[in-house]
N, C-alpha and C positions, 0 to 999 in steps of 0.2 A: 504494499499500499504507499502510496507517494502523497506526499502533500505539498501544496501550492499554495502560498498567500494569493490574495486577490485583491485587487485594487478595490477601495472604496465605491460603492455604489455599483458595481457591477452584479454583485448579486441580486441585487433590486431590479435591475436593467433585464436580466436574464429572467427573473422570474416574470416580469412583466409581458415579456415576448414568449411566454409559454412554458417556461421552465427550462432546467439541465437537459431535459431527455429532448425538447424540441431543437435546443441549439445542437445536442450531439446528432440529431437524425440530419442534419444538414451536412455531415461529414461524415456519418458512418452508417453501414448497413445494419439492419435486423436491431433497431434500438427499442426499448421499452421502457417505459416509465417504471420505476419502482418505488414510488415514494414521492414526497415533497421535495422537490429541486434533487431527484436522483435519478438514475438510469442503469440499465444493463443493456449491452450491445456485444457488437462484433463488427469486423470488416477485415476482409482479405486475412493477411497474415496474424493480424490482432485478433485471436479466437475468442478472446472473453475481455471484455470491457467495462467495470464497474466503476460509477461516480457519483458523488454527494456533495454538498456543500454541508459543512457542520455549523453549528449554531453561533461559531465565532468568525465566522466569514470565509473558511479556509475551503479549498477543494480537496477532496481526498479521493485518487484512483487507483485502481488495480487493475493491471492490464497482462493478460498472459499472451505473449507472441510464440508462433513457431518460427523456424527461420526457413527464408526461402531458399529454393534450389538454386545455388549460385551459380551453375552452369547453364541456366536457360534464362537467356536475355529478357524474355517476356516477364518470367517471374520476378526477375529484377527491378522491371520497370513497376509491376504492381507494387513490391516492397517500398519503392520509391515513392510512390503517389499515396500508399499508405502513412509512411513516414511524414510526408508533407501536408497530409488530412490531419496527422496528430498534432502537430506543430500548429497549424491554424486554429485548430480546435482550442488548444491550450491558451493561445494568444486571445482567444476570444473568450473562454471561460474565465481567464484571468484578470484580463486587461493589462497585463505585462507580456512584453516579448522574451525571448529565449534568455538573453543576456541579463534582463531584470528578473526574470525567475529564479536564476542561478544566483545572482547577487541578493535575493531575498531569501534562499534557502541556506545561504551562507552565514547570514545574519541571524537566521532562526537557529542553527547549530552553535554559533559562537554563544547567544544566550544561553544557550542550556550547558555549554562548557563553562561559561562564566558562572553560572548558579552553583554548578557542581564543585567549582574552584572555592566558592564562597563558603559552601558547606565543610570541605575540607579543610580550608583554613581556620575555621570556627572551631571544629572538633579538635585542630592541632593547638589554637590559643587556648582554649578552655581545658585541657590537658597541661599545658605549661603554666600557664598565670596563678599565681599564689594568693593574689590578693583581689580576686574575681569576687563580688558580692553574690551572695545565692540568688538575689532578683534579677541580677544580669544574665547570670547561667540560665535561668528558668525562662526569661525572654529568649534569648538564643535558642535555648534545646525548642521551644515553640516555634520560632523561624524557621529552623531547620526543618522541623517535622513538616510545616507549610511549604517550603520549597521541594522536598521530597514529593510531598503529594501533588504539587503542581507539575512537577517534571514526570510523574507518573501518569498525569492526565494529557501530557502533552502539552501543555500550557507553559511554554518557555518563557514568555513576555511575563508572565507573573512569578514565575520564579525568578527570572531575573531580578526584577525589581526587588523582591523581596531579598534576594542576595546582596543588592546594594543595602539595604537597610540594615541587614546583619552586620555587614563592613563596618558601618556608620555606628551600630552598637557597641561592637567590639574595639572599634578603632576610634574613640571621638576626636 
């Protein structure tokens, strides 16, 4: 399952135009709506495509591809057409081009990494500090729990923000 950030307003626009299934049907064959702003479908080498917008406005897509016959020029044309359709679909479904999607994915990963680093540093600081008050330690442990829950829920933005607050709590 891949996660893509979606530009503000795109989910609302796609919903107004018939939903994600309607958008997908412009690019793929065999598309069926599988709920509110979600679809299942296929197209040539992409034998299974499942996608939906989550409640935070991100696009989640699961795709299963089969490799084309690389010796057959016609099969390669079909595969290239499928790839082009996939990219244009993602452009329309997210509001971002390929480079912007890559940059957003990097930012998403960095937020998780920084949150995990904040938790690790806090654990180390708590272990090493001799003059840390019980109140501050309790607040830090509560924030660590919140960060871990946010990371588990794939809410890296919240985890990152709580990590920043944790750092400020322990390093005033």
